[in-house]
C-alpha positions as CSV (number, residue, x, y, z in Angstrom):
1,M,142.4,71.9,151.9
2,Q,140.2,69.8,149.6
3,I,142.4,67.5,147.5
4,Q,141.0,65.4,144.7
5,H,142.4,61.9,144.1
6,R,141.9,61.4,140.4
7,H,144.2,58.5,139.6
8,E,146.8,56.1,140.8
9,W,150.5,57.1,140.9
10,A,152.4,53.9,140.1
11,L,151.8,53.9,136.4
12,T,153.4,53.1,133.0
13,T,154.5,56.1,131.0
14,D,151.8,55.4,128.5
15,A,149.2,55.6,131.2
16,A,150.8,58.7,132.6
17,I,150.7,60.4,129.2
18,A,147.0,59.6,128.9
19,I,146.3,61.2,132.3
20,Q,148.3,64.3,131.3
21,Q,146.4,64.6,128.1
22,E,143.0,64.1,129.8
23,L,143.6,66.4,132.8
24,R,145.2,69.3,130.8
25,Q,141.8,70.0,129.3
26,E,140.7,71.2,132.7
27,I,143.5,73.7,133.2
28,V,142.4,77.4,133.6
29,T,144.8,80.0,132.4
30,Q,142.9,83.1,133.5
31,D,143.1,84.7,137.0
32,R,140.5,82.9,139.2
33,F,141.4,83.9,142.7
34,G,141.0,86.7,145.2
35,V,143.3,88.5,147.7
36,V,146.6,86.8,148.3
37,N,147.7,86.9,151.9
38,Y,149.7,83.7,152.0
39,V,152.0,82.2,149.3
40,A,153.5,78.7,149.4
41,G,156.6,77.4,148.0
42,I,156.7,73.7,147.0
43,D,159.9,71.7,146.5
44,V,160.9,68.0,146.5
45,G,164.1,66.2,147.5
46,F,164.9,62.5,147.8
47,E,166.4,60.4,150.6
48,E,167.9,56.9,150.7
49,E,169.3,56.9,147.2
50,G,166.0,58.1,145.7
51,T,163.8,55.5,147.3
52,I,162.1,58.0,149.6
53,T,160.4,61.2,148.3
54,R,160.6,64.2,150.6
55,A,158.3,67.0,149.9
56,A,158.3,70.4,151.6
57,V,155.7,73.2,151.7
58,A,156.8,76.6,153.0
59,V,154.0,79.1,153.7
60,L,154.9,82.8,153.7
61,T,152.9,85.9,154.4
62,Y,152.4,88.1,151.4
63,P,153.7,90.7,150.6
64,T,156.0,90.7,153.6
65,L,157.4,87.2,152.8
66,Q,157.7,86.0,156.4
67,L,157.8,82.3,157.0
68,C,154.7,81.4,159.0
69,D,154.1,77.7,158.5
70,H,155.7,74.7,156.9
71,A,155.2,70.9,156.4
72,I,157.4,68.0,155.3
73,A,156.1,64.7,154.1
74,R,157.9,61.5,153.1
75,R,156.6,58.5,151.2
76,P,158.2,55.7,149.1
77,T,159.1,56.7,145.5
78,T,156.9,54.8,143.1
79,F,157.8,56.4,139.7
80,P,161.2,56.6,138.0
81,Y,163.0,59.8,137.1
82,I,161.9,60.6,133.6
83,P,161.9,64.2,132.3
84,G,158.3,65.2,131.5
85,F,156.9,62.9,134.1
86,L,158.2,64.4,137.3
87,S,154.8,65.1,138.8
88,F,154.1,61.4,139.0
89,R,157.2,60.9,141.0
90,E,156.8,64.0,143.2
91,V,153.2,65.0,143.6
92,P,152.0,62.2,146.0
93,A,154.3,63.4,148.7
94,V,153.5,67.1,147.9
95,L,149.8,66.4,148.5
96,D,150.7,64.7,151.8
97,A,152.6,67.9,152.8
98,L,149.8,70.2,151.7
99,E,147.3,68.3,153.7
100,T,149.2,69.0,156.9
101,V,149.9,72.7,156.7
102,K,147.7,74.6,159.2
103,T,147.8,77.9,157.2
104,T,146.0,77.4,153.8
105,P,147.9,79.3,151.1
106,D,146.2,81.5,148.5
107,L,148.8,80.8,145.8
108,L,151.3,78.0,145.1
109,L,154.7,78.4,143.6
110,C,156.0,75.0,142.5
111,D,159.6,74.2,141.8
112,G,159.1,73.0,138.2
113,Q,157.0,73.6,135.1
114,G,153.4,74.5,134.5
115,L,152.3,74.8,130.9
116,A,156.0,74.9,129.8
117,H,155.9,71.2,129.3
118,P,155.7,69.0,126.1
119,R,152.1,68.0,126.9
120,R,151.2,71.3,128.7
121,F,150.8,69.6,132.0
122,G,153.8,70.0,134.3
123,I,153.9,69.7,138.1
124,A,152.3,73.1,138.8
125,C,149.3,72.1,136.6
126,H,149.0,68.8,138.3
127,V,149.2,70.2,141.9
128,G,147.0,73.2,141.0
129,L,144.3,71.0,139.5
130,L,144.2,68.4,142.2
131,T,144.0,71.0,144.9
132,N,141.9,73.4,142.9
133,M,144.3,76.2,143.8
134,P,146.1,78.9,141.7
135,A,149.6,77.6,141.0
136,I,152.7,78.8,139.2
137,G,155.5,76.8,137.7
138,V,158.9,78.3,138.7
139,A,161.6,76.3,137.0
140,K,165.4,76.8,137.1
141,S,166.0,75.2,133.7
142,L,164.4,74.9,130.3
143,L,162.4,71.8,129.6
144,V,160.9,72.7,126.2
145,G,160.6,75.7,123.9
146,K,162.7,78.5,122.5
147,H,163.1,82.2,123.4
148,G,165.0,85.3,122.6
149,E,167.6,87.0,124.7
150,V,166.4,88.3,128.1
151,P,167.5,91.9,128.9
152,D,169.9,92.0,131.8
153,Q,167.7,93.9,134.3
154,R,165.5,92.8,137.2
155,G,162.0,92.0,136.1
156,A,162.7,91.8,132.4
157,W,161.2,88.9,130.5
158,V,160.6,87.4,127.1
159,S,158.0,84.9,126.0
160,L,158.8,81.2,125.8
161,Q,157.5,79.6,122.6
162,H,156.8,76.0,121.6
163,K,155.0,74.8,118.5
164,G,153.4,78.2,117.9
165,D,152.2,78.6,121.5
166,T,153.3,80.9,124.2
167,I,153.9,78.5,127.0
168,G,155.7,80.6,129.6
169,A,158.0,83.5,130.3
170,V,161.8,83.6,130.7
171,L,162.2,86.0,133.6
172,R,165.4,87.8,134.8
173,T,164.9,88.1,138.6
174,R,168.4,89.4,139.2
175,P,170.9,91.0,136.8
176,Q,173.9,89.0,135.7
177,T,172.2,85.7,136.8
178,K,170.5,83.0,134.8
179,P,166.8,83.6,134.2
180,L,163.9,81.5,135.6
181,Y,161.3,79.8,133.5
182,I,157.8,80.8,134.6
183,S,154.5,79.3,133.4
184,S,150.9,79.2,134.5
185,G,149.9,76.1,136.4
186,H,146.2,76.6,137.1
187,R,143.8,79.5,137.7
188,I,146.4,82.2,136.9
189,S,147.5,84.1,133.7
190,L,151.1,84.2,132.6
191,E,151.4,88.0,133.2
192,T,150.0,87.7,136.7
193,A,152.2,84.7,137.4
194,V,155.3,86.8,136.5
195,A,154.1,89.6,138.7
196,Y,153.7,87.3,141.8
197,V,157.1,85.6,141.2
198,M,158.7,89.1,141.2
199,G,156.6,90.0,144.3
200,C,158.1,87.0,146.0
201,T,161.7,87.7,145.0
202,T,164.0,89.9,147.0
203,K,167.8,90.1,146.4
204,Y,168.3,86.5,145.3
205,R,167.7,84.8,141.9
206,L,165.1,82.5,143.4
207,P,161.8,83.7,145.0
208,E,161.7,83.4,148.8
209,T,159.0,80.7,148.5
210,T,161.4,78.5,146.5
211,R,164.3,79.2,148.8
212,H,162.5,78.3,152.0
213,A,160.9,75.2,150.5
214,H,164.3,74.0,149.0
215,K,166.0,74.2,152.5
216,L,163.2,72.1,154.0
217,A,163.2,69.6,151.1
218,S,167.0,69.3,151.2
219,G,167.2,68.7,155.0
């Protein structure tokens, strides 16, 4: 996997904002990928009271969703917890983990936001751009934006709006559960992102990619 190293990670928030605003210009929100045979879930946990970042990548076959490869990477945490800047805290270890998986995924599902971010550059955008891979943000909670009521049926979704832009989808993956917040990260459209999230979701609220990656990241 070819990973670009475009900037440092131990930065001030002002420097981080400048990087987000610069790199977001390169994000592609159209479908730019081929056949998907492998999907990867990405999640991050922390050890030793937050001083160590633990990133996990779980690679599953698609569409059968069988776990076929995984990797865990740890590195010292160099950026504080600040909403809107999580990629600077988490991505360094994520890239380490992605570099060690033997099965290269065709699509990344990140635990976090893509375009559904105040500066349109969440972790799925960051990871997708630096790896030049299609990536989707699959978040469990709202970071920014407003939306209408989501019908209580599997696969129903409504658009997530912020400052006049459609930045994501609020997706009901399972009836009578809270929706997920889906957004394009890189090289994928919103409608296709929703379709793949549903394709990775079985009987649970979270897609299998996220469930496997979360277990690995949590220890």
